[in-house]
N, C-alpha and C positions, 0 to 999 in steps of 0.2 A: 121339670120341663115337660111340656105337653106338645104333641105333634098333631096337626090337623091337615087332612088332605082335602083340597078344594078342587072340584071339577070345574074348570073355568071355560066350559063350552057355551055358556049362555051369559047374557048381559047382567043378570042379577048376581051370579056368582063372581063375575069380574068386578062388579061394583063393591061387593063385600070384600074381596081381596084388596082393592084399592083403599077401602076404609081401614082395613087391618094394617096396611103399610103405613098409615099415618099415626098409628099408636106408638108412643115412645118406648114401650116395653116389648114390642113384637119384633121378631127377626123373621124374615121371609127367605126360605131356601126353595128354589124351583124344583129341586130333586134331592133325593137322599145321597149321602156320600158313598164312595166306592165300597167301603167296608160294610155298610148297612145293606147295600144292594146285593153283595155277595152272600151275606147272612140270610137275606130273604130268599134268594135262589136256592140255597142249601135247605132251608126249611120247606120250601115247596117240593123239593125232591125227597123229603122225608128224612134228611140227614140231620137229626136232632138228638139230643140226649135227654134222658129222663132221670129225675132224682127223687128220692123218697122224702127228703126234707130240705128246708132252706139251708140247714147246716151242711148237709151233703153237697148241695149246689155251691155254696161258698167255698168249701174245700176243693171242689173240682175247679172252680174259677181261679183259685190261688195257686194252682200247680204251674 
């Protein structure tokens, strides 16, 4: 899944968004869900974790 942020403050971007809405495989969400917003706020505050490898990250996530 890919996320795209579109600034809809002008006519061209609004037209693009309208076009994307017509595509059968596209889903439009006007904003991120609560969990994602909380995670972004934590990241902005520097409350993140670092891992030396993907294996270490997966182990951390599975706890």
